[in-house]
N, C-alpha and C positions, 0 to 999 in steps of 0.2 A: 630679713636683710634690712639694712638701715634705710629709712625713708628720706632723711635729710641729705645724706651723702650722695645718693644717686641723682639728686636734683642739682648738685653743684655743677657749675659750668666748667670748673677746673679742679683737679685734685693736687695742684701744686702747693701743698700745705708746707708751712715752715714752723719753726718753733715760735716765732712771733705771732702766729695765728692763734695760739692757745691763750686762754684767759690768764690774767695775772693772778698772783697768789694773794688776792684780796679776800676779805671775808666772804664766804659763800654760804648758800643755803645748806644747812647741816652742820656748819662749824660750831654752832651753839647747842647742838643736839646732845642729849645725854648718851652715855654708854648704856647698853642694855644690861639688865641684871642677869647674873648667872644662877640666882637662887631658884631652887626647884619650884615648879608650878605643876601640881598634880590634882588639884581639887576638882571634882566633878561639878560642872555648872559654873565654874569660875571663868569668866570671859577674859581674854587677853587681847589687847589691841595696842601694840607697842612698835616703835621703830627708833633706831639709833645705831651707834657704832659698836662693833665688837672687834676685839683684836684678833685678827685672823692672818696667818702667814707673816706675822711681824709688823703688820700695818693695820690701821683702823679701817674696817670695811662696814658698809651700810647694810643692815639687816632689818627686815620688817616681819612681825609676827601677828597673825590675826586668827581668832577662833572663838567659838562660843563656850568651849569647855576645855580646861587644861588636861582633862583625862582622855580626850579624843586622840586618835592616831595622828601622826605628824607627817605632813607632806613637805619635802624640800623641793621647791620649784626652781629649776635652772633656766634662766632667761636666754633668749636668742640674740641674734645680731651677727657677731658679737657687738656689744655696745648698746643694747636695747633693753634695759631693765623694765619690768612691768610694775615696779613699786608705786608709781604715780597713779595707776589705774585699777588697782586690785579691788577697791570697794565696789566698782561697777561690774567687774568681770567675775569675781569669785565669791561674792557675798553669800550666795546660796550654799556654797560648799562649807562655809564656816560653821554651820550647824553640826556637821559630822566630822570635820577635820580641823586641825590646827595647821595653818599654811604659813610656811617660812619662805619669804622671798629674800633674795640676796643680790645686791649690785656687785657684779664681779669686778675684780681688779681691772682698771682701765675703763670702767663704766659708771655712769650716773654719779651718785653722791660718794661712792668710793673714789672715783676719779677726782671729784671736787676736793677731797681731803688729801689725795696723793697724786698730784699732777705728774703725768708722764709725757715725754716728748718722743717723736717718732723714731729717734735713734736708740731708744730703750726697748729691747725686744720683749714682747709678750709671749711667755713660754707656756705651752700646753701643760707641761708637768707642774708648773707653779699653780695654774688655774685648777688643775685636778686636785692638788693637795689642799688648796684653799677650800674647795667645795667639800672635800672629806672633812676638813676641820669644822666647817659650818655644820655639817651633819652631826658631828660629835658634840658640838656645842648644843644643838637642839636636843640630842639624846640625853645629855646631862640635865638640861633645863626642864625637860618634861619627863625625866626618869623612864626613858624608853631604851630598849635594847637595840631597836632598829627604827629606821624611818622609811617612808615611801619616797622614791626618787622619781621626779617627773622632769622631762626636758623636751623642748621643741626646737626644730631646726638646729642652729648652732648649739642650743642647749642640749639637744639629743646627742651631739658629738661629744661634748664635754661630759655628759652623763655616762656615756659608755666607758670613757676613760676612768671615771670615778668608780663605777661598779666593778670594773675589771681589777682595779687596784685595791679595793676594800669591800669585797662582796658581803662580808659579815655585817656591814653597817646598814644594809638595805634589805627590806623584806620583799620588795618588788621594784621593778623598773617599768615605768610607763612612758614610752617614747612616742613622739608625734613628729611628722615631717622629718623622718629619720635621715640624717646625712650618712652616706655609706662611703663615698669617696668623691673627689672632685671629678674624676673621669666619668664616674657613673651618673654624675649630676649635670655637668655643663653641656656636653655635646648633645645628649638626648633632649635637653630643654631647648637648646638652640634649634635643633631640627623640628621639634614640635611647634615652636613659635613660628618658624618660617612656613611650615605647612599650613598653619592656621591663617597666617597673614595672606598667603597666596590664595587660599580658598575663599577668603573674604574680600579679595581684591584690595587689600590694605597697602597701598603703594608707599605710604609714609613709613610703616613698620618694615616693609620689605627693604626699603632703601637703608634704614638704620641697620638692619641685620646684615645686609650685603656689605655695608661699610665696615662692620665688625669682622666679618669673615668667621668661619667656624672656629671654635676653640680647639686647642688651648691658646690662651692670650697672655700677653705680657703687660698690657695697659690696664691699670687698676680701675679705670672708669668702665671698662667693657662689661663686667658682670652686672653693674648697676643699670646700664642701658638695656641689657637683655631682660633684667628683672622688671623694668617698667613695661616692656612689651608683654611679658608673661602675666603681670597683674591685670593688664588691659583685657586679656582673653579669659583669665580666671573669673573676672568680674561678670562675664556674660552668663556663667553657669553656676555661680555660688551665691549663697545668701550674704548680704552685706554685713559689715561690722557696724553695730549700732553706734550712733554718734556719742551716746552716753559713755561708751567704753573708753573714749578718748578724752574724757573730762577728768582732769586731775582731782584726786580726792582731798587735797588740802592745799593751802596757800604756799606751803613749803615748795611745791612743785610747779608754781606758776610765776616765780620771779624771773626777771631778766637774767640775773646771775645764774640761776639754776639752768635756764635754757642755754646760756653760753657754755657752762660746764658740761651739760649733757651733750651738746653738739660736738664740743671738742673731744670728749671721751668717745663718742660714737665714731668720729673721723679717725681718731687714733686706733681704736680697736679694729675698725674695718680695714684700714691699711695694713695692720698687722696680720689680718686674716688673709687678704688677697695678695699682699706684697706689692712693692713698686714694680716688679718685673715678673709677676705671676709666681713668686717664690715664697709666699707667705704660709701661714699655718695650713690653709686649705690644701695646698699642693702636697702636703705630707700626710693627709688623712686617707686611710684605707683600712677599714675596720675588719675586713677579712683577715688581715695580717695579725690581728690580735687574737685570733682563734675563735672557735664557735662556742666555747663553754661560758655559760652564765650561771652563777651560783644562786640565782633567785628567779622567781617567775618573771616572765617578760611579756608585756602587752604593748603591741605596736599599733598605733592609730594612723591611718593614712587617708588624707583627703582624696576623694575620687577624682577631683578636678585639679589636683596639685600638679603644676607644670614645672616646678623646680626640683623637688625631691619626688620623682614620679613613681607610681606603683611598679613600673618595670624595673626600677633599681632597688626599691625597698623590699619588695616581696621575695626576690631571690636571697637577699641577705637574711631576712627573717627566717626563710626556710632552712638556712644553714645553721641557725642558732640551736644550741643544745641547752635546754633549761628544764627545771622541774615541771613547770607548766608554761605554756605560751599561747598567745592568741593574736591574730592579725585582724584588725577591724577596718574595713573600708567604709568611709563616711561620705554619703552622698551630699551634694551641695556644699562641699568644703574644699578649699584649695590649700595653699601653703600656709597662709596666715590664719590665726585663730578667728573663729566666728561662732555664732550660736550653735549650729549643728555639731561642730567639733567639740566645744566645751560640754555640750550635753552628752556626747558619746564618751568623753573622758570621764565625766562624773558617773555615768552608767557602769563603765568598766571598773572604776574604783569601788562602787557600792556592791557590785555583784561578784567581784573576784578577789579583791585584795584583803578584805577582812579586817581584823583588829590591828594587826601589825604591832605587836607589843614589844 
């Protein structure tokens, strides 16, 4: 969930709040090549724009060998791309995998190149098709029949739509902090937060939660207020995120213009997700309705201390899935957001289960 938006005093955003169409970080960036890269031992470290879904979208590719299996990582939020931080988070993975990161429509440097206002709807079908097109671009670039799909939180929701629509494109789905439905997520999280606050005598959090009242909600600020309370309690039983992970990997991601565009895209995407009256994309998510069939192995990782997408909601959904192979991994000392225990568990699942994915 967005870090900046939940801290805003008001969500009364207007078109004027968005950054102007001035030169932005990434406007002078090259388009990525579509030329095949298959040589063993040939390192790739590129980022730039690719034409996806009729617009220029930001894609980053890193790996030590073009012959390695390819991971397409679908970021969360929505509106929170990980492209600025990959050097610190996934460097170890690059020995064994080529990692493709993509700033989704409405996010990051894709938003910087294609500004959207809050009256322009963000459609899950368009995001799904964009993601599949990125996968096909990566398959062509690295001469692969399939890629590995990874998604966390919002990225897990988008990933499920992608694998359902194009199962032949993916050799495995690795989901983390899996979203199942808004109903399965919000009320149990609210009740867990209230129980923890009462047990701790945390009168400040109790007052905030009482003011919200139990979900469902129509105020778009409410999920962010709840998330701050959840993070507070997750922090008491999880390993912290290293400060180095939050250090941008290049000057491209540190300019004032980048920050302005990132925040504007984050706000836009989050409002599209929750809606002004609780009627956004989140209100329409229910993955049971898509059916239990998955045409590839499914590996679901769950933070044992995750208070947002809780094991009580993700485990029953996992149990309902029909897949050639599947595994559910409960990760101690991990909450909803990525941290070292979770990334270590993800890497272990990939190394031990997914194989070459040719």
